[in-house]
C-alpha positions as CSV (number, residue, x, y, z in Angstrom):
1,X,143.1,77.5,54.2
2,X,144.9,74.8,52.3
3,X,147.4,77.3,51.2
4,X,148.1,78.2,54.9
5,X,148.7,74.5,55.7
6,X,151.1,74.2,52.7
7,X,153.0,77.2,53.7
8,X,153.3,76.1,57.3
9,X,154.4,72.7,56.3
10,X,157.0,73.9,53.8
11,X,158.4,76.5,56.2
12,X,158.5,74.2,59.2
13,X,162.0,72.9,58.5
14,X,163.7,76.2,58.1
15,X,165.3,78.4,60.8
16,X,165.2,82.1,61.3
17,X,168.1,82.9,58.8
18,X,167.3,85.9,56.5
19,X,168.2,86.3,52.9
20,X,167.7,82.5,52.2
21,X,167.7,81.4,48.6
22,X,164.2,80.8,47.0
23,X,165.7,77.7,45.2
24,X,164.8,74.7,47.5
25,X,162.7,71.6,47.3
26,X,159.2,72.5,48.6
27,X,158.7,69.3,50.8
28,X,161.2,67.1,52.5
29,X,161.3,64.5,55.2
30,X,161.8,67.2,57.7
31,X,158.4,68.9,57.0
32,X,155.6,68.7,59.6
33,X,152.3,70.2,60.3
34,X,152.7,73.3,62.5
35,X,150.4,74.2,65.4
36,X,148.9,77.1,63.4
37,X,148.0,74.6,60.7
38,X,146.3,72.2,63.2
39,X,144.3,75.0,64.8
40,X,143.2,76.3,61.3
41,X,141.9,72.9,60.5
42,X,140.1,72.8,63.8
43,X,138.6,76.3,63.0
44,X,137.4,74.9,59.7
45,X,135.7,72.0,61.4
46,X,134.1,74.5,63.8
47,X,132.7,76.5,60.9
48,X,131.3,73.4,59.2
49,X,129.7,72.1,62.3
50,X,128.2,75.2,63.3
51,X,126.4,75.6,59.8
52,X,125.2,72.0,60.0
53,X,123.6,72.7,63.4
54,X,122.2,76.2,62.8
55,X,120.8,75.0,59.3
56,X,120.3,78.6,58.1
57,X,118.8,79.1,54.7
58,X,120.4,81.3,52.0
59,X,118.2,84.3,53.1
60,X,119.0,83.7,56.8
61,X,121.3,86.2,58.5
62,X,123.8,85.3,61.2
63,X,122.9,86.6,64.6
64,X,124.7,86.5,68.0
65,X,123.6,82.9,68.6
66,X,125.5,81.8,65.5
67,X,128.7,83.4,66.5
68,X,128.4,82.3,70.2
69,X,128.0,78.7,68.9
70,X,130.9,79.1,66.6
71,X,133.1,80.3,69.4
72,X,132.1,77.3,71.5
73,X,132.8,74.8,68.5
74,X,136.1,76.5,67.9
75,X,137.2,75.8,71.5
76,X,135.9,72.3,71.4
77,X,137.6,71.3,68.0
78,X,140.9,72.9,68.8
79,X,141.1,71.0,72.0
80,X,140.2,67.7,70.3
81,X,142.8,68.0,67.5
82,X,145.3,69.4,70.0
83,X,145.0,66.1,71.9
84,X,145.4,64.1,68.8
85,X,148.3,66.1,67.4
86,X,150.1,67.4,70.6
87,X,153.5,67.6,68.8
88,X,152.5,69.7,65.8
89,X,155.2,72.2,65.4
90,X,156.7,74.4,68.0
91,X,153.5,76.4,68.7
92,X,151.8,75.4,71.9
93,X,148.3,74.1,71.5
94,X,145.8,74.5,74.5
95,X,145.2,71.3,76.3
96,X,142.3,72.3,78.3
97,X,141.9,76.0,78.6
98,X,138.4,76.7,77.3
99,X,138.7,80.4,77.5
100,X,141.6,80.4,75.1
101,X,140.3,78.2,72.1
102,X,143.1,79.3,69.8
103,X,145.9,79.3,72.2
104,X,148.4,82.3,72.6
105,X,147.7,84.7,69.7
106,X,150.9,86.3,68.7
107,X,151.1,88.3,65.5
108,X,152.3,85.4,63.4
109,X,149.4,83.1,64.7
110,X,146.7,85.2,62.9
111,X,147.0,82.5,60.3
112,X,145.0,80.2,62.6
113,X,141.7,82.1,61.8
114,X,142.4,82.1,57.9
115,X,139.1,80.0,57.4
116,X,137.2,83.2,58.2
117,X,138.1,84.7,54.8
118,X,137.0,81.6,52.8
119,X,133.8,81.0,54.8
120,X,132.5,84.6,54.9
121,X,129.8,85.8,52.6
122,X,130.5,89.5,53.3
123,X,133.3,91.6,54.8
124,X,131.3,92.1,58.0
125,X,130.9,88.3,58.3
126,X,134.7,87.9,57.7
127,X,135.5,90.1,60.7
128,X,132.7,88.6,62.9
129,X,133.8,85.0,62.2
130,X,137.4,86.0,62.9
131,X,136.5,87.3,66.3
132,X,134.4,84.1,67.0
133,X,137.1,81.6,65.8
134,X,139.7,83.4,68.0
135,X,137.4,83.9,71.0
136,X,139.2,85.0,74.1
137,X,142.6,84.2,72.6
138,X,143.0,87.7,71.3
139,X,145.6,89.3,73.5
140,X,145.5,92.9,72.4
141,X,144.1,95.2,69.8
142,X,147.2,94.4,67.6
143,X,146.2,90.8,67.5
144,X,142.7,91.7,66.4
145,X,144.1,94.0,63.7
146,X,146.4,91.3,62.3
147,X,143.8,88.6,62.1
148,X,141.1,90.9,60.6
149,X,143.7,92.1,57.9
150,X,144.4,88.6,57.0
151,X,140.8,87.6,56.8
152,X,140.0,90.7,54.7
153,X,142.8,90.0,52.2
154,X,141.8,86.3,51.9
155,X,138.2,87.3,51.4
156,X,138.9,90.0,48.7
157,X,141.3,87.6,46.9
158,X,138.7,84.9,46.8
159,X,136.0,87.1,45.4
160,X,138.1,88.3,42.5
161,X,139.7,91.5,43.6
162,X,143.0,92.5,41.9
163,X,146.3,92.6,43.8
164,X,146.3,96.5,43.5
165,X,142.8,96.6,45.0
166,X,143.7,94.4,47.9
167,X,146.9,96.3,48.4
168,X,145.2,99.6,48.5
169,X,142.5,98.4,50.9
170,X,145.0,96.8,53.2
171,X,147.3,99.9,53.1
172,X,144.3,102.3,53.8
173,X,142.8,100.4,56.7
174,X,145.7,98.5,58.2
175,X,149.3,99.0,57.1
176,X,151.0,100.3,53.9
177,X,153.5,98.3,51.7
178,X,156.9,98.0,53.5
179,X,155.5,98.3,57.0
180,X,157.5,96.5,59.7
181,X,156.5,95.7,63.2
182,X,158.3,93.1,65.4
183,X,154.9,92.1,66.9
184,X,153.4,90.8,63.6
185,X,154.5,88.9,60.5
186,X,151.3,89.7,58.6
187,X,152.7,92.8,56.8
188,X,155.9,91.0,55.7
189,X,154.0,88.0,54.5
190,X,151.5,90.2,52.6
191,X,154.4,91.9,50.7
192,X,155.7,88.5,49.6
193,X,152.2,87.7,48.2
194,X,152.0,91.0,46.4
195,X,155.5,90.5,44.8
196,X,154.7,86.9,43.8
197,X,153.7,85.6,40.3
198,X,152.1,82.4,41.6
199,X,151.1,80.4,44.6
200,X,154.4,78.6,44.8
201,X,156.5,81.8,44.3
202,X,154.5,83.4,47.2
203,X,155.4,80.7,49.6
204,X,159.1,80.7,48.5
205,X,159.3,84.5,48.9
206,X,157.8,84.3,52.4
207,X,160.4,81.7,53.5
208,X,163.2,83.8,52.0
209,X,162.4,86.6,54.4
210,X,163.7,84.7,57.3
211,X,162.3,84.8,60.9
212,X,159.3,82.5,61.7
213,X,159.2,80.8,58.2
214,X,156.4,78.6,58.9
215,X,154.1,81.5,60.0
216,X,155.3,83.8,57.2
217,X,154.7,81.1,54.6
218,X,151.4,80.1,56.0
219,X,150.1,83.7,55.9
220,X,151.2,84.3,52.3
221,X,150.1,80.8,51.3
222,X,146.4,81.6,52.7
223,X,146.1,84.8,50.5
224,X,147.9,83.1,47.5
225,X,145.5,80.2,47.6
226,X,142.5,82.5,47.5
227,X,144.1,84.4,44.6
228,X,145.7,81.6,42.6
229,X,144.5,78.4,43.9
230,X,146.8,75.6,45.0
231,X,148.3,73.6,42.1
232,X,147.3,70.0,42.0
233,X,150.9,68.8,42.2
234,X,151.5,70.6,45.5
235,X,148.2,69.5,46.9
236,X,149.0,65.8,46.0
237,X,152.4,66.1,47.7
238,X,151.0,67.7,50.8
239,X,148.3,65.0,51.2
240,X,151.0,62.3,50.7
241,X,152.8,63.9,53.8
242,X,150.3,64.7,56.3
243,X,148.0,62.5,58.5
244,X,145.1,61.2,56.5
245,X,142.7,62.4,59.2
246,X,143.9,66.0,58.4
247,X,143.5,65.3,54.7
248,X,139.9,64.3,55.2
249,X,139.2,67.7,56.9
250,X,140.9,69.5,54.0
251,X,138.7,67.8,51.4
252,X,135.5,68.5,53.3
253,X,136.5,72.0,53.7
254,X,137.3,72.5,49.9
255,X,133.9,71.0,49.1
256,X,132.2,73.3,51.7
257,X,133.7,76.5,50.4
258,X,133.6,75.5,46.7
259,X,137.4,75.6,46.5
260,X,137.4,72.1,45.0
261,X,135.8,73.3,41.9
262,X,138.3,76.3,41.4
263,X,140.0,76.2,38.1
264,X,143.5,76.6,36.7
265,X,142.5,79.8,34.9
266,X,140.7,81.5,37.8
267,X,143.3,84.3,38.0
268,X,142.4,85.3,34.3
269,X,138.6,84.5,34.1
270,X,137.7,86.9,37.0
271,X,138.4,89.7,34.4
272,X,135.6,88.4,32.1
273,X,133.1,91.1,33.2
274,X,135.6,93.5,34.7
275,X,137.6,94.5,31.6
276,X,134.6,96.1,29.8
277,X,133.9,98.3,32.8
278,X,134.2,101.9,31.9
279,X,135.5,103.4,35.2
280,X,139.2,102.7,35.8
281,X,139.5,100.7,32.6
282,X,143.2,101.6,32.2
283,X,144.0,100.2,35.7
284,X,142.0,97.1,35.0
285,X,143.9,96.4,31.7
286,X,147.1,97.0,33.4
287,X,146.2,94.5,36.2
288,X,145.0,92.0,33.6
289,X,148.3,92.2,31.7
290,X,150.4,91.8,35.0
291,X,148.3,88.7,36.0
292,X,148.6,87.3,32.5
293,X,152.5,87.7,32.4
294,X,152.6,86.1,35.8
295,X,150.5,83.3,34.6
296,X,152.9,82.8,31.6
297,X,155.8,82.8,33.8
298,X,154.5,80.0,36.2
299,X,152.9,77.9,33.5
300,X,155.8,77.1,31.1
301,X,153.8,74.1,29.7
302,X,151.8,76.4,27.5
303,X,154.9,77.8,25.8
304,X,153.4,81.2,25.6
305,X,156.6,83.0,24.4
306,X,156.1,81.1,21.2
307,X,152.4,82.3,20.8
308,X,152.8,82.9,17.0
309,X,153.7,79.2,16.4
310,X,150.7,78.1,18.5
311,X,148.3,80.2,16.6
312,X,149.7,79.1,13.2
313,X,149.2,75.4,14.3
314,X,145.5,76.3,15.3
315,X,144.9,77.7,11.8
316,X,144.8,81.5,13.0
317,X,146.8,84.2,11.5
318,X,148.3,86.6,14.2
319,X,146.6,89.7,12.8
320,X,143.9,91.5,14.7
321,X,141.1,90.9,12.3
322,X,141.8,87.1,12.1
323,X,142.2,86.8,15.8
324,X,138.9,88.5,16.7
325,X,137.1,86.5,14.1
326,X,138.4,83.1,15.5
327,X,135.8,80.7,16.8
328,X,136.6,80.4,20.5
329,X,134.2,77.6,21.1
330,X,136.4,75.3,19.1
331,X,139.8,76.2,20.5
332,X,141.7,74.6,23.4
333,X,143.5,76.2,26.3
334,X,146.9,76.6,24.6
335,X,145.3,78.5,21.5
336,X,143.1,80.6,23.7
337,X,146.0,81.7,25.8
338,X,148.1,82.4,22.7
339,X,145.3,84.6,21.4
340,X,145.5,86.7,24.6
341,X,149.3,86.9,24.6
342,X,149.2,88.0,21.0
343,X,146.7,90.9,21.8
344,X,148.9,92.0,24.8
345,X,152.0,91.9,22.8
346,X,150.3,93.9,20.1
347,X,149.4,96.4,22.5
348,X,153.2,97.1,23.2
349,X,153.7,98.0,19.6
350,X,150.3,99.6,18.8
351,X,148.8,101.1,21.9
352,X,145.0,100.4,22.0
353,X,145.2,97.0,20.4
354,X,144.2,95.1,23.5
355,X,141.4,97.6,24.2
356,X,140.1,97.0,20.7
357,X,140.0,93.3,21.3
358,X,138.1,94.0,24.5
359,X,135.6,96.3,23.0
360,X,135.0,93.8,20.1
361,X,134.1,91.1,22.6
362,X,136.8,88.9,21.5
363,X,138.7,88.9,24.8
364,X,135.4,88.2,26.5
365,X,134.8,85.2,24.2
366,X,138.4,83.8,25.0
367,X,137.9,84.2,28.7
368,X,134.4,82.7,28.6
369,X,135.9,79.7,26.8
370,X,138.6,79.3,29.4
371,X,136.1,79.4,32.2
372,X,134.1,76.7,30.4
373,X,137.2,74.6,30.3
374,X,137.8,75.2,34.0
375,X,134.1,74.2,34.8
376,X,134.1,71.1,32.6
377,X,133.2,68.0,34.6
378,X,132.5,70.2,37.7
379,X,129.0,69.5,39.2
380,X,127.4,72.4,41.2
381,X,123.7,71.8,42.3
382,X,122.0,75.1,42.7
383,X,119.6,74.9,45.6
384,X,118.3,78.5,46.2
385,X,118.5,82.1,45.0
386,X,117.5,85.2,47.0
387,X,117.1,88.7,45.9
388,X,116.3,91.7,48.1
389,X,115.7,95.1,46.7
390,X,115.1,98.2,48.9
391,X,114.4,101.8,48.2
392,X,113.4,104.2,50.9
393,X,110.9,102.4,52.9
394,X,109.9,99.9,50.2
395,X,111.5,96.4,50.5
396,X,110.9,93.6,48.1
397,X,112.1,89.9,48.5
398,X,112.1,87.2,45.9
399,X,113.3,83.6,46.3
400,X,113.7,80.5,44.1
401,X,114.0,77.2,45.9
402,X,115.0,74.3,43.8
403,X,114.0,70.8,44.6
404,X,114.1,67.5,42.7
405,X,114.2,68.9,39.2
406,X,111.6,71.6,39.8
407,X,111.5,75.0,41.6
408,X,109.2,77.2,43.7
409,X,109.3,80.9,43.0
410,X,108.2,83.2,45.8
411,X,107.7,87.0,45.8
412,X,107.0,89.1,48.8
413,X,105.1,92.2,47.9
414,X,105.1,95.4,49.7
415,X,102.1,94.2,51.7
416,X,100.1,90.9,52.1
417,X,101.2,87.3,51.7
418,X,103.9,86.2,49.6
419,X,103.0,85.1,46.0
420,X,104.1,81.4,45.3
421,X,104.5,79.8,41.8
422,X,105.3,76.2,41.1
423,X,107.6,76.0,38.2
424,X,107.6,73.1,35.7
425,X,110.8,71.1,34.9
426,X,111.2,72.9,31.7
427,X,110.8,76.4,33.3
428,X,113.3,75.4,36.0
429,X,115.8,74.4,33.5
430,X,115.4,77.7,31.6
431,X,115.8,79.6,34.9
432,X,119.0,77.8,35.7
433,X,120.4,78.5,32.3
434,X,119.5,82.2,32.5
435,X,121.2,82.6,35.9
436,X,124.3,80.7,34.8
437,X,124.4,83.0,31.6
438,X,124.7,86.1,33.9
439,X,128.2,85.2,34.7
440,X,128.1,86.0,38.3
441,X,131.6,84.4,38.8
442,X,133.0,87.6,37.3
443,X,130.9,90.1,39.4
444,X,132.6,92.1,42.1
445,X,131.2,91.2,45.6
446,X,130.2,94.8,46.2
447,X,129.0,97.7,43.9
448,X,128.7,101.1,45.7
449,X,128.9,104.8,44.8
450,X,129.4,107.1,47.8
451,X,127.6,109.8,45.9
452,X,124.4,107.8,45.8
453,X,123.1,108.2,49.4
454,X,119.5,107.5,48.5
455,X,119.8,105.0,45.7
456,X,118.3,101.4,45.4
457,X,120.1,98.9,47.6
458,X,120.2,95.3,46.4
459,X,121.5,91.9,47.7
460,X,121.7,88.8,45.7
461,X,122.6,85.4,47.2
462,X,123.1,82.0,45.6
463,X,123.3,78.7,47.4
464,X,124.8,75.6,46.0
465,X,124.4,72.2,47.5
466,X,127.0,71.5,50.4
467,X,128.4,75.0,50.2
468,X,128.0,78.3,51.8
469,X,126.1,80.9,49.9
470,X,127.7,83.5,47.7
471,X,126.6,87.1,48.1
472,X,126.7,90.1,45.8
473,X,125.4,93.4,46.9
474,X,125.3,97.1,45.9
475,X,123.8,100.6,46.5
476,X,122.7,102.5,43.3
477,X,125.4,100.6,41.2
478,X,124.8,97.4,39.3
479,X,126.9,94.6,37.8
480,X,127.0,93.8,34.0
481,X,123.9,91.8,33.0
482,X,121.8,93.3,35.8
483,X,119.0,94.1,33.4
484,X,118.4,90.4,32.8
485,X,118.3,89.4,36.5
486,X,114.7,90.7,37.3
487,X,113.1,88.3,34.8
488,X,114.8,85.3,36.5
489,X,112.7,86.1,39.6
490,X,109.5,86.7,37.7
491,X,109.7,90.4,38.0
492,X,107.9,91.4,34.8
493,X,105.7,94.2,36.1
494,X,104.7,96.1,39.1
495,X,102.7,93.3,40.5
496,X,104.8,90.4,39.2
497,X,103.0,90.3,35.8
498,X,101.2,87.2,34.3
499,X,103.7,84.8,36.1
500,X,101.8,85.2,39.3
501,X,98.2,85.4,38.0
502,X,96.0,82.6,39.5
503,X,93.8,80.4,37.4
504,X,91.6,79.5,40.4
505,X,88.4,81.4,41.2
506,X,87.4,79.5,44.3
507,X,88.9,76.8,46.5
508,X,86.8,74.8,49.0
509,X,87.9,72.1,51.4
510,X,85.6,70.3,53.9
511,X,86.9,68.1,56.7
512,X,84.9,65.7,58.7
513,X,85.6,63.3,61.6
514,X,83.6,60.5,63.0
515,X,85.0,60.8,66.5
516,X,82.8,60.2,69.4
517,X,81.1,61.6,71.5
518,X,80.2,64.2,68.8
519,X,80.8,64.3,65.0
520,X,82.8,67.3,63.8
521,X,82.9,68.9,60.4
522,X,84.7,71.9,59.1
523,X,84.6,73.8,55.7
524,X,87.2,76.3,54.5
525,X,86.3,78.6,51.4
526,X,88.6,81.0,49.6
527,X,86.7,83.2,47.1
528,X,88.7,85.4,44.8
529,X,85.7,87.3,43.5
530,X,84.4,88.4,47.0
531,X,87.9,88.7,48.4
532,X,86.9,86.5,51.4
533,X,88.1,83.6,53.4
534,X,85.1,81.8,55.2
535,X,85.6,79.1,57.9
536,X,82.5,77.2,59.0
537,X,82.6,74.7,61.9
538,X,79.9,72.3,63.2
539,X,80.0,70.2,66.3
540,X,77.3,67.4,66.4
541,X,73.8,68.6,65.7
542,X,73.4,71.7,67.8
543,X,76.6,73.8,67.6
544,X,77.9,75.8,64.7
545,X,80.1,78.8,64.1
546,X,81.1,80.9,61.0
547,X,84.2,83.1,60.7
548,X,84.6,85.6,57.8
549,X,88.0,87.1,56.9
550,X,88.5,89.9,54.4
551,X,91.5,88.9,52.2
552,X,91.9,92.1,50.1
553,X,95.2,91.5,48.0
554,X,96.0,88.2,49.8
555,X,93.3,86.3,47.9
556,X,95.6,85.9,44.8
557,X,98.6,84.8,46.9
558,X,96.4,82.2,48.7
559,X,94.8,80.8,45.5
560,X,98.2,80.8,43.7
561,X,99.6,78.7,46.5
562,X,96.5,76.4,46.5
563,X,96.9,76.1,42.7
564,X,100.6,75.0,42.9
565,X,99.7,72.4,45.6
566,X,97.0,70.9,43.4
567,X,99.5,70.6,40.5
568,X,101.9,68.6,42.7
569,X,102.1,64.8,42.4
570,X,101.2,62.7,45.4
571,X,97.4,62.9,45.7
572,X,96.0,59.6,46.5
573,X,92.2,58.6,46.6
574,X,90.4,56.9,49.5
575,X,90.6,53.5,47.9
576,X,94.4,53.2,48.7
577,X,94.0,53.4,52.5
578,X,91.7,51.6,55.1
579,X,90.2,54.0,57.5
580,X,91.8,53.8,61.0
581,X,89.9,54.7,64.2
582,X,89.8,58.5,64.6
583,X,90.6,59.0,60.8
584,X,89.7,62.3,59.3
585,X,88.3,62.7,55.8
586,X,88.3,65.6,53.3
587,X,86.4,66.7,50.2
588,X,87.9,69.2,47.9
589,X,86.6,71.4,45.0
590,X,88.8,73.8,43.1
591,X,86.9,76.0,40.5
592,X,89.0,77.4,37.7
593,X,88.2,80.4,35.4
594,X,88.8,78.4,32.3
595,X,88.2,74.7,32.8
596,X,86.2,72.2,34.8
597,X,86.0,72.1,38.6
598,X,88.6,69.8,40.1
599,X,87.1,67.5,42.8
600,X,89.1,65.3,45.2
601,X,88.5,63.4,48.4
602,X,90.3,60.9,50.8
603,X,91.8,60.5,54.2
604,X,93.2,63.7,55.5
605,X,97.0,63.0,56.2
606,X,100.3,63.2,54.6
607,X,99.9,59.8,52.9
608,X,97.1,61.2,50.7
609,X,98.2,64.8,50.1
610,X,101.4,66.2,48.9
611,X,102.8,67.4,52.2
612,X,105.2,70.2,50.9
613,X,102.6,72.1,49.0
614,X,99.9,71.5,51.6
615,X,102.2,72.8,54.4
616,X,102.9,75.9,52.3
617,X,99.1,76.6,51.9
618,X,98.2,76.0,55.4
619,X,101.1,78.2,56.7
620,X,99.9,81.0,54.5
621,X,96.3,80.7,55.8
622,X,97.6,80.6,59.4
623,X,99.8,83.6,58.8
624,X,96.7,85.4,57.7
625,X,94.1,84.5,60.2
626,X,96.3,83.5,63.2
627,X,94.5,82.2,66.2
628,X,91.4,84.1,65.6
629,X,89.4,80.9,65.1
630,X,90.0,77.2,66.0
631,X,90.8,75.3,62.8
632,X,91.5,71.5,62.8
633,X,92.6,71.9,59.1
634,X,95.6,73.8,60.4
635,X,96.5,71.0,62.9
636,X,99.7,69.9,61.0
637,X,100.8,67.7,63.9
638,X,97.9,65.2,63.3
639,X,98.4,65.6,59.5
640,X,102.0,64.7,59.6
641,X,102.0,62.1,62.4
642,X,101.5,59.1,60.0
643,X,104.0,56.8,58.5
644,X,104.3,56.2,54.8
645,X,105.2,52.7,53.5
646,X,109.0,52.2,53.6
647,X,109.8,55.2,55.8
648,X,112.2,54.8,58.7
649,X,111.2,55.8,62.3
650,X,113.7,58.3,63.7
651,X,113.4,59.0,67.6
652,X,115.1,61.9,69.3
653,X,116.2,60.4,72.7
654,X,117.3,62.4,75.8
655,X,119.2,61.0,78.8
656,X,119.2,63.9,81.3
657,X,118.0,67.5,81.7
658,X,120.9,69.0,79.7
659,X,118.6,69.4,76.6
660,X,120.8,67.3,74.4
661,X,119.3,64.6,72.3
662,X,120.5,61.6,70.2
663,X,118.8,60.1,67.2
664,X,118.0,56.4,67.1
665,X,116.0,54.3,64.7
666,X,113.0,52.4,66.1
667,X,112.0,49.1,64.6
668,X,108.8,49.0,66.7
669,X,106.1,51.2,65.3
670,X,104.3,51.3,68.7
671,X,107.0,53.3,70.4
672,X,105.5,56.8,71.1
673,X,106.7,60.2,72.2
674,X,107.1,60.0,76.1
675,X,108.1,56.4,76.1
676,X,111.3,55.2,78.0
677,X,113.4,53.1,75.9
678,X,116.7,51.0,76.1
679,X,119.3,52.1,73.7
680,X,123.1,51.4,73.0
681,X,125.1,54.4,74.1
682,X,128.6,55.7,73.6
683,X,131.5,54.1,71.9
684,X,131.2,50.9,74.0
685,X,127.5,50.7,73.2
686,X,126.6,50.5,76.9
687,X,122.9,49.9,77.3
688,X,121.1,52.9,78.8
689,X,117.5,54.1,79.3
690,X,116.4,57.4,77.6
691,X,113.2,59.4,77.0
692,X,111.8,59.6,73.5
693,X,111.2,63.3,72.9
694,X,110.1,63.4,69.3
695,X,109.3,61.0,66.5
696,X,109.8,61.7,62.8
697,X,109.3,59.5,59.7
698,X,111.7,59.8,56.8
699,X,112.5,58.0,53.5
700,X,116.0,56.7,53.7
701,X,117.5,59.3,51.1
702,X,115.9,62.2,53.2
703,X,116.8,61.0,56.8
704,X,118.7,63.3,59.1
705,X,121.3,60.9,59.6
706,X,122.4,57.9,57.4
707,X,120.5,54.9,58.3
708,X,123.6,52.6,58.3
709,X,125.4,54.6,60.8
710,X,122.4,55.3,63.1
711,X,122.0,53.1,66.1
712,X,118.7,51.1,66.7
713,X,116.5,51.2,69.8
714,X,116.7,47.9,71.7
715,X,113.1,48.1,73.1
716,X,110.8,49.8,75.6
717,X,112.1,50.1,79.1
């Protein structure tokens, strides 16, 4: 999307003259942000806001509710930015027409939904996000076609497709090279990108076409950014020219999509795993050489025409054997690029020289080292992995959730409850290293063979902190390194292997309460040997009930979840808390196959028991027995409704019947749900009365909103 902004700004000062020279200064005092640029930024804000509100996990799909909310958000943010920047370019921005969130949608204005190609995880999402961002602004089928063509080209370029692959797909589904239509600028701008050797040359080529230069350059710039990235010098010049409020949106969007971590050599390193592929190897080698020559032309600082001198300085003789034997891990970018240039030039004189370097693994080592240089200093926090494998009617799902240096590994078998395994810090580090070693950055986003109609379908997703997930999927075809993937998810046998074997034989927890008028006690037993879950209840002296559930294969899953909870830190004995009126107490015994029985006791709430692991266990039990029996052990509301030392009290407060709520911090611990409170409201902090809908307790680093920016409740009304 930043590329679209650059193209629009650079082209904003030019008229419709055709045949213009490509030799001009990119930025000048006459440049300005265009209307398409402002609405594209508004669309980006809408995507980020919708993702924050929906809070979907990596495995969550996007349904109609998501796209409906996205459409409303697009309308809202376009109107807001339109009011702030009413004079952006010559394109009219909608002032108050909610039914047309992106304004008039001519062929050139397709650039306004360019964020769809960057935000999408799959092709289908790219199309659906495009429709949602445009909303009712599509004027015809042609408008839809133009916008979707751009979104697809951006998506494919961002996910590592070659220019020939993008050109072939656009030509097959939309319009061929050289297509001209007065109603749209998209085909002409695409041609400018296909002919370019770099991001900058794509923008210049689009402007040289004449016509609506801003729109043409913005379209070409959007695809070129996804393919090449935006050079730092151009990015710095743009940010110095445009309004700081727009710069802030650009920076947030770059972090959200992961584009801020895109490296200088991305156009080359995407071939890391694609060059060794047997099908279409000749075409892939040709595409690699074209991209490398383009890179050489646009990066004169590496002096690649003098590659022999560079190799001699690095102590490498420009002969095949010496080049292949060079230690890539000790070389800098200039020497690595010189090695690649030498291999390509050798291929011109002795056909097959480049292929020999590929097959020996030398080119892979050089590209791997370049990727390492790109990623040096970049910090990406892996939050979640999700793998889904389906064959006929059998569907298996595996997840790894990372949290505070450790991880939880979950496997959903064909039947029964999920198996859950808590990983140690060492196991978590090894898992992350194994996943990074797969080199998914070089995978194609889709692997499919039309001839395999009944093959295995798979879908892998990876979620990094603050970014939208990346998705790879296939049908009967697999990326390089696939054979190492199952072990990452603990798939070592038909039933998960020894990784999911429980050490527990029996788990017993008893709960009692001294509430009046009658004492109450409850005991829950999970017995692996008998395959049973037994729940016993007693009310006072004269009433009791016993419920027996046959677990079958679910016993291992429950005991493995209980085992993980018992190994979590956060268990606190009864001596740490004084009993309050109505307090509940527990006694726990865990019998292991090898080792002594573990015994614990204390007050039954989140202050004394690690809540994450306990919630997982109780959720699994509730999933199994449902509402067949009353069980106070499953009453998570009472379990969670206590405040730990140092936690902040966040109250959700409503002011009318619209359903909207606002968060406030309460200093008075006596405030309860259902209380009316006085709060500061709006920009002027006018005092108003609202109703406390919900109360939650959070540590400051885990709060839903920053404590320093959250308003305080004044007091009860």
